[in-house]
All heavy atoms as TSV, in Angstrom:
chain	resi	resn	atom	element	x	y	z
A	1	MET	N	N	-6.303	20.425	0.460
A	1	MET	CA	C	-5.967	19.986	1.800
A	1	MET	C	C	-4.774	19.033	1.721
A	1	MET	O	O	-4.763	18.103	0.924
A	1	MET	CB	C	-7.161	19.284	2.444
A	1	MET	CG	C	-6.860	18.728	3.807
A	1	MET	SD	S	-8.243	17.866	4.579
A	1	MET	CE	C	-9.233	19.272	5.050
A	2	LYS	N	N	-3.776	19.302	2.561
A	2	LYS	CA	C	-2.589	18.451	2.574
A	2	LYS	C	C	-2.946	17.035	3.003
A	2	LYS	O	O	-3.836	16.830	3.817
A	2	LYS	CB	C	-1.546	19.014	3.528
A	2	LYS	CG	C	-0.923	20.286	3.057
A	2	LYS	CD	C	0.163	20.736	4.007
A	2	LYS	CE	C	0.784	22.021	3.505
A	2	LYS	NZ	N	1.865	22.477	4.379
A	3	ASN	N	N	-2.226	16.079	2.430
A	3	ASN	CA	C	-2.431	14.685	2.809
A	3	ASN	C	C	-1.337	14.294	3.797
A	3	ASN	O	O	-0.325	13.691	3.427
A	3	ASN	CB	C	-2.421	13.770	1.587
A	3	ASN	CG	C	-2.868	12.373	1.934
A	3	ASN	OD1	O	-2.668	11.920	3.067
A	3	ASN	ND2	N	-3.477	11.690	0.995
A	4	LEU	N	N	-1.552	14.641	5.055
A	4	LEU	CA	C	-0.562	14.350	6.090
A	4	LEU	C	C	-0.509	12.866	6.420
A	4	LEU	O	O	0.521	12.368	6.878
A	4	LEU	CB	C	-0.862	15.175	7.340
A	4	LEU	CG	C	-0.803	16.695	7.141
A	4	LEU	CD1	C	-1.190	17.418	8.423
A	4	LEU	CD2	C	0.558	17.140	6.657
A	5	LYS	N	N	-1.627	12.154	6.170
A	5	LYS	CA	C	-1.638	10.704	6.421
A	5	LYS	C	C	-0.653	10.001	5.493
A	5	LYS	O	O	0.056	9.094	5.906
A	5	LYS	CB	C	-3.039	10.138	6.210
A	5	LYS	CG	C	-4.047	10.600	7.220
A	5	LYS	CD	C	-5.395	9.992	6.894
A	5	LYS	CE	C	-6.466	10.417	7.850
A	5	LYS	NZ	N	-7.766	9.839	7.472
A	6	LEU	N	N	-0.646	10.431	4.239
A	6	LEU	CA	C	0.285	9.835	3.277
A	6	LEU	C	C	1.721	10.140	3.675
A	6	LEU	O	O	2.571	9.243	3.686
A	6	LEU	CB	C	-0.015	10.362	1.863
A	6	LEU	CG	C	0.966	9.965	0.776
A	6	LEU	CD1	C	1.092	8.457	0.659
A	6	LEU	CD2	C	0.532	10.562	-0.553
A	7	LYS	N	N	1.989	11.375	4.013
A	7	LYS	CA	C	3.345	11.763	4.398
A	7	LYS	C	C	3.805	10.984	5.628
A	7	LYS	O	O	4.931	10.503	5.684
A	7	LYS	CB	C	3.396	13.273	4.661
A	7	LYS	CG	C	4.782	13.800	4.899
A	7	LYS	CD	C	4.778	15.310	4.977
A	7	LYS	CE	C	6.189	15.851	5.109
A	7	LYS	NZ	N	6.214	17.317	5.059
A	8	ALA	N	N	2.923	10.838	6.611
A	8	ALA	CA	C	3.277	10.103	7.832
A	8	ALA	C	C	3.527	8.622	7.530
A	8	ALA	O	O	4.472	8.033	8.067
A	8	ALA	CB	C	2.167	10.259	8.864
A	9	ALA	N	N	2.688	8.034	6.682
A	9	ALA	CA	C	2.856	6.620	6.341
A	9	ALA	C	C	4.154	6.409	5.571
A	9	ALA	O	O	4.857	5.407	5.782
A	9	ALA	CB	C	1.664	6.139	5.516
A	10	ARG	N	N	4.489	7.351	4.707
A	10	ARG	CA	C	5.746	7.256	3.953
A	10	ARG	C	C	6.930	7.364	4.919
A	10	ARG	O	O	7.887	6.580	4.842
A	10	ARG	CB	C	5.802	8.364	2.896
A	10	ARG	CG	C	7.068	8.357	2.074
A	10	ARG	CD	C	7.030	9.415	0.986
A	10	ARG	NE	N	6.831	10.768	1.482
A	10	ARG	CZ	C	7.780	11.506	2.073
A	10	ARG	NH1	N	8.983	11.007	2.247
A	10	ARG	NH2	N	7.521	12.748	2.473
A	11	ALA	N	N	6.870	8.301	5.845
A	11	ALA	CA	C	7.953	8.474	6.818
A	11	ALA	C	C	8.067	7.247	7.727
A	11	ALA	O	O	9.175	6.834	8.082
A	11	ALA	CB	C	7.704	9.729	7.643
A	12	GLU	N	N	6.914	6.671	8.082
A	12	GLU	CA	C	6.909	5.475	8.934
A	12	GLU	C	C	7.671	4.327	8.280
A	12	GLU	O	O	8.315	3.525	8.950
A	12	GLU	CB	C	5.448	5.058	9.171
A	12	GLU	CG	C	5.232	3.933	10.128
A	12	GLU	CD	C	3.740	3.672	10.315
A	12	GLU	OE1	O	3.086	4.484	10.990
A	12	GLU	OE2	O	3.241	2.689	9.758
A	13	LYS	N	N	7.600	4.256	6.951
A	13	LYS	CA	C	8.304	3.196	6.208
A	13	LYS	C	C	9.716	3.621	5.806
A	13	LYS	O	O	10.402	2.882	5.095
A	13	LYS	CB	C	7.517	2.858	4.929
A	13	LYS	CG	C	6.277	2.055	5.161
A	13	LYS	CD	C	6.578	0.673	4.737
A	13	LYS	CE	C	5.376	-0.209	4.678
A	13	LYS	NZ	N	5.769	-1.557	4.308
A	14	ASN	N	N	10.124	4.823	6.247
A	14	ASN	CA	C	11.442	5.366	5.908
A	14	ASN	C	C	11.663	5.431	4.401
A	14	ASN	O	O	12.736	5.103	3.902
A	14	ASN	CB	C	12.570	4.561	6.570
A	14	ASN	CG	C	12.582	4.726	8.064
A	14	ASN	OD1	O	12.364	5.824	8.564
A	14	ASN	ND2	N	12.801	3.644	8.781
A	15	LEU	N	N	10.628	5.851	3.684
A	15	LEU	CA	C	10.736	5.997	2.232
A	15	LEU	C	C	10.805	7.476	1.878
A	15	LEU	O	O	10.075	8.291	2.448
A	15	LEU	CB	C	9.512	5.394	1.532
A	15	LEU	CG	C	9.351	3.886	1.561
A	15	LEU	CD1	C	8.014	3.487	0.931
A	15	LEU	CD2	C	10.490	3.214	0.818
A	16	SER	N	N	11.675	7.809	0.945
A	16	SER	CA	C	11.694	9.172	0.412
A	16	SER	C	C	10.559	9.292	-0.610
A	16	SER	O	O	9.979	8.285	-1.039
A	16	SER	CB	C	13.031	9.454	-0.276
A	16	SER	OG	O	13.150	8.639	-1.434
A	17	GLN	N	N	10.256	10.517	-0.990
A	17	GLN	CA	C	9.246	10.696	-2.045
A	17	GLN	C	C	9.693	9.980	-3.315
A	17	GLN	O	O	8.873	9.375	-4.003
A	17	GLN	CB	C	9.029	12.182	-2.328
A	17	GLN	CG	C	8.287	12.908	-1.247
A	17	GLN	CD	C	8.021	14.357	-1.601
A	17	GLN	OE1	O	8.611	14.913	-2.518
A	17	GLN	NE2	N	7.123	14.986	-0.856
A	18	GLN	N	N	10.988	10.040	-3.608
A	18	GLN	CA	C	11.506	9.383	-4.815
A	18	GLN	C	C	11.304	7.874	-4.750
A	18	GLN	O	O	10.884	7.248	-5.728
A	18	GLN	CB	C	12.996	9.715	-4.995
A	18	GLN	CG	C	13.609	9.093	-6.239
A	18	GLN	CD	C	13.018	9.652	-7.520
A	18	GLN	OE1	O	12.808	10.852	-7.637
A	18	GLN	NE2	N	12.722	8.789	-8.476
A	19	GLU	N	N	11.588	7.283	-3.594
A	19	GLU	CA	C	11.440	5.828	-3.456
A	19	GLU	C	C	9.977	5.412	-3.577
A	19	GLU	O	O	9.660	4.412	-4.234
A	19	GLU	CB	C	12.019	5.372	-2.117
A	19	GLU	CG	C	13.533	5.495	-2.045
A	19	GLU	CD	C	14.101	5.342	-0.640
A	19	GLU	OE1	O	13.406	5.709	0.343
A	19	GLU	OE2	O	15.241	4.880	-0.532
A	20	LEU	N	N	9.080	6.169	-2.959
A	20	LEU	CA	C	7.650	5.848	-3.078
A	20	LEU	C	C	7.189	6.038	-4.514
A	20	LEU	O	O	6.412	5.226	-5.034
A	20	LEU	CB	C	6.814	6.723	-2.137
A	20	LEU	CG	C	5.309	6.514	-2.211
A	20	LEU	CD1	C	4.926	5.060	-1.916
A	20	LEU	CD2	C	4.591	7.461	-1.248
A	21	ALA	N	N	7.691	7.066	-5.164
A	21	ALA	CA	C	7.333	7.304	-6.565
A	21	ALA	C	C	7.752	6.139	-7.440
A	21	ALA	O	O	6.968	5.679	-8.291
A	21	ALA	CB	C	7.982	8.600	-7.043
A	22	GLU	N	N	8.953	5.648	-7.243
A	22	GLU	CA	C	9.445	4.519	-8.040
A	22	GLU	C	C	8.599	3.280	-7.807
A	22	GLU	O	O	8.283	2.553	-8.743
A	22	GLU	CB	C	10.914	4.243	-7.701
A	22	GLU	CG	C	11.847	5.329	-8.218
A	22	GLU	CD	C	13.273	5.191	-7.702
A	22	GLU	OE1	O	13.569	4.221	-6.983
A	22	GLU	OE2	O	14.073	6.095	-8.006
A	23	GLN	N	N	8.200	3.036	-6.568
A	23	GLN	CA	C	7.377	1.862	-6.257
A	23	GLN	C	C	5.952	2.009	-6.793
A	23	GLN	O	O	5.275	1.016	-7.035
A	23	GLN	CB	C	7.331	1.627	-4.742
A	23	GLN	CG	C	8.657	1.170	-4.165
A	23	GLN	CD	C	8.582	0.868	-2.680
A	23	GLN	OE1	O	7.521	0.543	-2.157
A	23	GLN	NE2	N	9.701	0.966	-1.995
A	24	SER	N	N	5.514	3.245	-6.959
A	24	SER	CA	C	4.144	3.514	-7.409
A	24	SER	C	C	4.053	3.785	-8.905
A	24	SER	O	O	2.943	3.897	-9.441
A	24	SER	CB	C	3.567	4.710	-6.646
A	24	SER	OG	O	3.629	4.490	-5.262
A	25	GLY	N	N	5.200	3.925	-9.559
A	25	GLY	CA	C	5.209	4.136	-10.996
A	25	GLY	C	C	4.889	5.557	-11.435
A	25	GLY	O	O	4.336	5.767	-12.521
A	26	VAL	N	N	5.227	6.534	-10.596
A	26	VAL	CA	C	5.009	7.942	-10.947
A	26	VAL	C	C	6.273	8.735	-10.627
A	26	VAL	O	O	7.261	8.190	-10.138
A	26	VAL	CB	C	3.805	8.550	-10.182
A	26	VAL	CG1	C	2.507	7.882	-10.606
A	26	VAL	CG2	C	3.995	8.451	-8.680
A	27	SER	N	N	6.244	10.034	-10.880
A	27	SER	CA	C	7.401	10.876	-10.591
A	27	SER	C	C	7.391	11.328	-9.123
A	27	SER	O	O	6.349	11.312	-8.466
A	27	SER	CB	C	7.402	12.110	-11.491
A	27	SER	OG	O	6.324	12.962	-11.127
A	28	ARG	N	N	8.575	11.737	-8.651
A	28	ARG	CA	C	8.666	12.276	-7.290
A	28	ARG	C	C	7.777	13.501	-7.141
A	28	ARG	O	O	7.148	13.710	-6.109
A	28	ARG	CB	C	10.116	12.639	-6.956
A	28	ARG	CG	C	10.287	13.113	-5.504
A	28	ARG	CD	C	11.519	13.955	-5.298
A	28	ARG	NE	N	11.544	15.143	-6.126
A	28	ARG	CZ	C	10.826	16.269	-5.892
A	28	ARG	NH1	N	10.021	16.326	-4.854
A	28	ARG	NH2	N	10.913	17.310	-6.693
A	29	GLN	N	N	7.705	14.293	-8.185
A	29	GLN	CA	C	6.884	15.497	-8.141
A	29	GLN	C	C	5.414	15.149	-7.912
A	29	GLN	O	O	4.702	15.866	-7.194
A	29	GLN	CB	C	7.047	16.306	-9.430
A	29	GLN	CG	C	8.393	16.984	-9.559
A	29	GLN	CD	C	9.495	16.049	-10.089
A	29	GLN	OE1	O	9.240	14.892	-10.413
A	29	GLN	NE2	N	10.709	16.560	-10.166
A	30	THR	N	N	4.948	14.078	-8.501
A	30	THR	CA	C	3.554	13.662	-8.315
A	30	THR	C	C	3.289	13.330	-6.853
A	30	THR	O	O	2.280	13.761	-6.279
A	30	THR	CB	C	3.219	12.455	-9.208
A	30	THR	OG1	O	3.402	12.841	-10.575
A	30	THR	CG2	C	1.803	11.973	-8.982
A	31	ILE	N	N	4.191	12.588	-6.232
A	31	ILE	CA	C	4.016	12.254	-4.812
A	31	ILE	C	C	4.024	13.530	-3.977
A	31	ILE	O	O	3.202	13.712	-3.071
A	31	ILE	CB	C	5.124	11.289	-4.327
A	31	ILE	CG1	C	5.052	9.955	-5.080
A	31	ILE	CG2	C	5.025	11.066	-2.812
A	31	ILE	CD1	C	3.764	9.183	-4.911
A	32	GLY	N	N	4.924	14.447	-4.299
A	32	GLY	CA	C	4.980	15.715	-3.576
A	32	GLY	C	C	3.686	16.510	-3.704
A	32	GLY	O	O	3.186	17.070	-2.723
A	33	LEU	N	N	3.135	16.551	-4.902
A	33	LEU	CA	C	1.887	17.285	-5.118
A	33	LEU	C	C	0.712	16.626	-4.403
A	33	LEU	O	O	-0.167	17.315	-3.883
A	33	LEU	CB	C	1.597	17.394	-6.622
A	33	LEU	CG	C	2.530	18.329	-7.398
A	33	LEU	CD1	C	2.296	18.196	-8.898
A	33	LEU	CD2	C	2.344	19.775	-6.945
A	34	ILE	N	N	0.695	15.308	-4.346
A	34	ILE	CA	C	-0.374	14.603	-3.609
A	34	ILE	C	C	-0.274	14.953	-2.122
A	34	ILE	O	O	-1.284	15.252	-1.477
A	34	ILE	CB	C	-0.287	13.078	-3.823
A	34	ILE	CG1	C	-0.578	12.736	-5.285
A	34	ILE	CG2	C	-1.266	12.347	-2.893
A	34	ILE	CD1	C	-0.253	11.302	-5.653
A	35	GLU	N	N	0.946	14.929	-1.580
A	35	GLU	CA	C	1.118	15.257	-0.161
A	35	GLU	C	C	0.712	16.701	0.133
A	35	GLU	O	O	0.209	16.995	1.206
A	35	GLU	CB	C	2.568	15.006	0.265
A	35	GLU	CG	C	2.911	13.537	0.371
A	35	GLU	CD	C	4.317	13.274	0.875
A	35	GLU	OE1	O	5.074	14.235	1.123
A	35	GLU	OE2	O	4.664	12.092	1.026
A	36	LEU	N	N	0.928	17.584	-0.829
A	36	LEU	CA	C	0.561	18.993	-0.641
A	36	LEU	C	C	-0.921	19.249	-0.901
A	36	LEU	O	O	-1.418	20.352	-0.665
A	36	LEU	CB	C	1.392	19.875	-1.578
A	36	LEU	CG	C	2.876	20.000	-1.237
A	36	LEU	CD1	C	3.608	20.753	-2.340
A	36	LEU	CD2	C	3.064	20.695	0.102
A	37	GLY	N	N	-1.619	18.231	-1.397
A	37	GLY	CA	C	-3.039	18.394	-1.701
A	37	GLY	C	C	-3.297	19.166	-2.975
A	37	GLY	O	O	-4.388	19.696	-3.174
A	38	LYS	N	N	-2.311	19.205	-3.853
A	38	LYS	CA	C	-2.446	19.951	-5.098
A	38	LYS	C	C	-2.674	19.055	-6.304
A	38	LYS	O	O	-2.691	19.524	-7.439
A	38	LYS	CB	C	-1.207	20.820	-5.328
A	38	LYS	CG	C	-1.050	21.894	-4.272
A	38	LYS	CD	C	0.102	22.809	-4.561
A	38	LYS	CE	C	0.146	23.922	-3.516
A	38	LYS	NZ	N	1.197	24.881	-3.777
A	39	TYR	N	N	-2.825	17.765	-6.078
A	39	TYR	CA	C	-3.049	16.818	-7.170
A	39	TYR	C	C	-3.950	15.710	-6.650
A	39	TYR	O	O	-3.696	15.143	-5.590
A	39	TYR	CB	C	-1.716	16.236	-7.646
A	39	TYR	CG	C	-1.846	15.241	-8.765
A	39	TYR	CD1	C	-2.027	15.652	-10.072
A	39	TYR	CD2	C	-1.774	13.875	-8.511
A	39	TYR	CE1	C	-2.146	14.734	-11.103
A	39	TYR	CE2	C	-1.886	12.945	-9.528
A	39	TYR	CZ	C	-2.063	13.385	-10.824
A	39	TYR	OH	O	-2.187	12.469	-11.831
A	40	ASN	N	N	-5.001	15.429	-7.405
A	40	ASN	CA	C	-5.902	14.336	-7.042
A	40	ASN	C	C	-5.520	13.096	-7.831
A	40	ASN	O	O	-5.717	13.056	-9.052
A	40	ASN	CB	C	-7.358	14.714	-7.344
A	40	ASN	CG	C	-7.873	15.752	-6.399
A	40	ASN	OD1	O	-7.581	15.724	-5.210
A	40	ASN	ND2	N	-8.641	16.695	-6.912
A	41	PRO	N	N	-4.990	12.095	-7.156
A	41	PRO	CA	C	-4.541	10.893	-7.865
A	41	PRO	C	C	-5.720	10.043	-8.335
A	41	PRO	O	O	-6.801	10.075	-7.755
A	41	PRO	CB	C	-3.724	10.142	-6.811
A	41	PRO	CG	C	-4.299	10.601	-5.511
A	41	PRO	CD	C	-4.732	12.021	-5.722
A	42	SER	N	N	-5.474	9.273	-9.394
A	42	SER	CA	C	-6.486	8.336	-9.882
A	42	SER	C	C	-6.645	7.206	-8.865
A	42	SER	O	O	-5.783	7.009	-7.996
A	42	SER	CB	C	-6.045	7.754	-11.228
A	42	SER	OG	O	-4.900	6.932	-11.036
A	43	LEU	N	N	-7.732	6.477	-8.996
A	43	LEU	CA	C	-7.944	5.329	-8.115
A	43	LEU	C	C	-6.813	4.329	-8.277
A	43	LEU	O	O	-6.315	3.771	-7.294
A	43	LEU	CB	C	-9.296	4.663	-8.402
A	43	LEU	CG	C	-9.622	3.432	-7.562
A	43	LEU	CD1	C	-9.569	3.749	-6.078
A	43	LEU	CD2	C	-10.975	2.868	-7.947
A	44	GLN	N	N	-6.371	4.125	-9.510
A	44	GLN	CA	C	-5.277	3.189	-9.772
A	44	GLN	C	C	-4.003	3.622	-9.043
A	44	GLN	O	O	-3.309	2.800	-8.439
A	44	GLN	CB	C	-5.021	3.090	-11.273
A	44	GLN	CG	C	-3.974	2.054	-11.637
A	44	GLN	CD	C	-3.793	1.917	-13.141
A	44	GLN	OE1	O	-4.367	2.677	-13.919
A	44	GLN	NE2	N	-3.005	0.945	-13.533
A	45	LEU	N	N	-3.709	4.906	-9.074
A	45	LEU	CA	C	-2.515	5.400	-8.381
A	45	LEU	C	C	-2.687	5.296	-6.863
A	45	LEU	O	O	-1.753	4.925	-6.155
A	45	LEU	CB	C	-2.218	6.842	-8.797
A	45	LEU	CG	C	-1.029	7.506	-8.094
A	45	LEU	CD1	C	0.228	6.644	-8.191
A	45	LEU	CD2	C	-0.792	8.882	-8.679
A	46	CYS	N	N	-3.872	5.604	-6.374
A	46	CYS	CA	C	-4.132	5.450	-4.926
A	46	CYS	C	C	-3.860	4.020	-4.486
A	46	CYS	O	O	-3.233	3.791	-3.445
A	46	CYS	CB	C	-5.581	5.816	-4.597
A	46	CYS	SG	S	-5.954	7.564	-4.700
A	47	LEU	N	N	-4.325	3.066	-5.272
A	47	LEU	CA	C	-4.122	1.657	-4.921
A	47	LEU	C	C	-2.639	1.288	-4.951
A	47	LEU	O	O	-2.165	0.547	-4.087
A	47	LEU	CB	C	-4.922	0.758	-5.864
A	47	LEU	CG	C	-6.443	0.843	-5.704
A	47	LEU	CD1	C	-7.141	0.079	-6.822
A	47	LEU	CD2	C	-6.889	0.321	-4.349
A	48	ALA	N	N	-1.906	1.809	-5.924
A	48	ALA	CA	C	-0.465	1.531	-6.008
A	48	ALA	C	C	0.263	2.101	-4.792
A	48	ALA	O	O	1.152	1.452	-4.231
A	48	ALA	CB	C	0.100	2.111	-7.302
A	49	ILE	N	N	-0.119	3.292	-4.386
A	49	ILE	CA	C	0.498	3.910	-3.203
A	49	ILE	C	C	0.151	3.112	-1.954
A	49	ILE	O	O	1.018	2.844	-1.113
A	49	ILE	CB	C	0.057	5.384	-3.079
A	49	ILE	CG1	C	0.668	6.214	-4.214
A	49	ILE	CG2	C	0.446	5.957	-1.720
A	49	ILE	CD1	C	0.108	7.615	-4.328
A	50	CYS	N	N	-1.107	2.713	-1.829
A	50	CYS	CA	C	-1.527	1.911	-0.667
A	50	CYS	C	C	-0.744	0.607	-0.595
A	50	CYS	O	O	-0.300	0.194	0.476
A	50	CYS	CB	C	-3.021	1.616	-0.741
A	50	CYS	SG	S	-4.064	3.031	-0.370
A	51	LYS	N	N	-0.570	-0.035	-1.739
A	51	LYS	CA	C	0.173	-1.295	-1.778
A	51	LYS	C	C	1.624	-1.066	-1.347
A	51	LYS	O	O	2.171	-1.834	-0.557
A	51	LYS	CB	C	0.125	-1.894	-3.185
A	51	LYS	CG	C	0.795	-3.225	-3.298
A	51	LYS	CD	C	0.638	-3.803	-4.690
A	51	LYS	CE	C	1.373	-5.144	-4.781
A	51	LYS	NZ	N	1.281	-5.704	-6.131
A	52	ALA	N	N	2.243	-0.003	-1.843
A	52	ALA	CA	C	3.641	0.292	-1.501
A	52	ALA	C	C	3.807	0.581	-0.015
A	52	ALA	O	O	4.843	0.266	0.573
A	52	ALA	CB	C	4.139	1.473	-2.327
A	53	LEU	N	N	2.786	1.186	0.600
A	53	LEU	CA	C	2.886	1.560	2.010
A	53	LEU	C	C	2.179	0.573	2.941
A	53	LEU	O	O	2.143	0.789	4.154
A	53	LEU	CB	C	2.308	2.966	2.210
A	53	LEU	CG	C	3.065	4.087	1.487
A	53	LEU	CD1	C	2.328	5.407	1.659
A	53	LEU	CD2	C	4.487	4.193	2.004
A	54	SER	N	N	1.612	-0.492	2.384
A	54	SER	CA	C	0.873	-1.493	3.177
A	54	SER	C	C	-0.241	-0.838	3.986
A	54	SER	O	O	-0.418	-1.110	5.182
A	54	SER	CB	C	1.812	-2.264	4.104
A	54	SER	OG	O	2.832	-2.894	3.384
A	55	LYS	N	N	-1.005	0.031	3.332
A	55	LYS	CA	C	-2.118	0.739	3.962
A	55	LYS	C	C	-3.368	0.563	3.110
A	55	LYS	O	O	-3.298	0.164	1.953
A	55	LYS	CB	C	-1.817	2.241	4.093
A	55	LYS	CG	C	-0.637	2.577	4.968
A	55	LYS	CD	C	-0.945	2.364	6.425
A	55	LYS	CE	C	0.198	2.806	7.319
A	55	LYS	NZ	N	-0.072	2.609	8.716
A	56	THR	N	N	-4.527	0.907	3.684
A	56	THR	CA	C	-5.781	0.848	2.934
A	56	THR	C	C	-6.110	2.231	2.372
A	56	THR	O	O	-5.524	3.237	2.781
A	56	THR	CB	C	-6.944	0.399	3.838
A	56	THR	OG1	O	-7.190	1.437	4.802
A	56	THR	CG2	C	-6.640	-0.913	4.544
A	57	LEU	N	N	-7.074	2.258	1.472
A	57	LEU	CA	C	-7.527	3.549	0.943
A	57	LEU	C	C	-8.029	4.431	2.069
A	57	LEU	O	O	-7.758	5.632	2.090
A	57	LEU	CB	C	-8.642	3.333	-0.088
A	57	LEU	CG	C	-8.200	2.804	-1.448
A	57	LEU	CD1	C	-9.411	2.411	-2.274
A	57	LEU	CD2	C	-7.362	3.819	-2.193
A	58	ASP	N	N	-8.769	3.858	2.995
A	58	ASP	CA	C	-9.266	4.626	4.143
A	58	ASP	C	C	-8.120	5.204	4.966
A	58	ASP	O	O	-8.193	6.341	5.425
A	58	ASP	CB	C	-10.153	3.769	5.050
A	58	ASP	CG	C	-11.515	3.509	4.456
A	58	ASP	OD1	O	-11.857	4.124	3.432
A	58	ASP	OD2	O	-12.232	2.677	5.021
A	59	ASP	N	N	-7.071	4.412	5.157
A	59	ASP	CA	C	-5.937	4.869	5.960
A	59	ASP	C	C	-5.299	6.129	5.377
A	59	ASP	O	O	-4.879	7.020	6.118
A	59	ASP	CB	C	-4.845	3.793	6.034
A	59	ASP	CG	C	-5.243	2.590	6.853
A	59	ASP	OD1	O	-6.151	2.702	7.694
A	59	ASP	OD2	O	-4.638	1.516	6.641
A	60	LEU	N	N	-5.214	6.188	4.063
A	60	LEU	CA	C	-4.446	7.269	3.423
A	60	LEU	C	C	-5.286	8.362	2.782
A	60	LEU	O	O	-4.851	9.504	2.700
A	60	LEU	CB	C	-3.522	6.679	2.351
A	60	LEU	CG	C	-2.470	5.705	2.837
A	60	LEU	CD1	C	-1.639	5.224	1.662
A	60	LEU	CD2	C	-1.594	6.317	3.907
A	61	PHE	N	N	-6.488	8.023	2.307
A	61	PHE	CA	C	-7.200	8.995	1.481
A	61	PHE	C	C	-8.579	9.384	1.987
A	61	PHE	O	O	-9.232	10.207	1.368
A	61	PHE	CB	C	-7.296	8.470	0.038
A	61	PHE	CG	C	-5.948	8.311	-0.608
A	61	PHE	CD1	C	-5.352	7.067	-0.715
A	61	PHE	CD2	C	-5.250	9.414	-1.068
A	61	PHE	CE1	C	-4.092	6.917	-1.296
A	61	PHE	CE2	C	-4.000	9.290	-1.647
A	61	PHE	CZ	C	-3.424	8.032	-1.758
A	62	TRP	N	N	-9.030	8.807	3.066
A	62	TRP	CA	C	-10.337	9.156	3.590
A	62	TRP	C	C	-10.194	10.189	4.700
A	62	TRP	O	O	-9.413	10.002	5.617
A	62	TRP	CB	C	-11.062	7.920	4.132
A	62	TRP	CG	C	-12.495	8.187	4.419
A	62	TRP	CD1	C	-13.058	8.408	5.642
A	62	TRP	CD2	C	-13.550	8.290	3.478
A	62	TRP	NE1	N	-14.394	8.630	5.503
A	62	TRP	CE2	C	-14.729	8.568	4.183
A	62	TRP	CE3	C	-13.603	8.162	2.086
A	62	TRP	CZ2	C	-15.959	8.730	3.552
A	62	TRP	CZ3	C	-14.823	8.328	1.467
A	62	TRP	CH2	C	-15.982	8.601	2.197
A	63	GLU	N	N	-10.928	11.276	4.572
A	63	GLU	CA	C	-10.864	12.312	5.598
A	63	GLU	C	C	-11.727	11.939	6.784
A	63	GLU	O	O	-12.827	11.432	6.607
A	63	GLU	CB	C	-11.337	13.644	5.020
A	63	GLU	CG	C	-10.425	14.173	3.950
A	63	GLU	CD	C	-10.940	15.471	3.358
A	63	GLU	OE1	O	-11.671	16.185	4.049
A	63	GLU	OE2	O	-10.596	15.743	2.214
A	64	ASP	N	N	-11.233	12.211	7.969
A	64	ASP	CA	C	-11.994	11.905	9.195
A	64	ASP	C	C	-13.103	12.914	9.394
A	64	ASP	O	O	-13.070	14.017	9.049
A	64	ASP	CB	C	-11.077	11.904	10.413
A	64	ASP	CG	C	-10.064	10.771	10.332
A	64	ASP	OD1	O	-10.415	9.695	9.830
A	64	ASP	OD2	O	-8.919	10.972	10.776
C-alpha cells in the first residue's frame, strides 16, 4: 500500500525525496520505495523520517 501520508508531508515541507533522504540518513531510492509501499522501514528509520518532517509515527505510518 502506498504511503501517501509520507508523500504529502514531504511535499508540504517542500522537500524532494533526495532532501528527505539526506536528512534521514538513507538513499533517495529508499524514500521512493517507502512512498510506493514497496519497502517497510525500520522503527529507527521511521523515527528519523518523522523528525525530519515534524510529524508523529501515527501521522505518517498508521493506517486509518
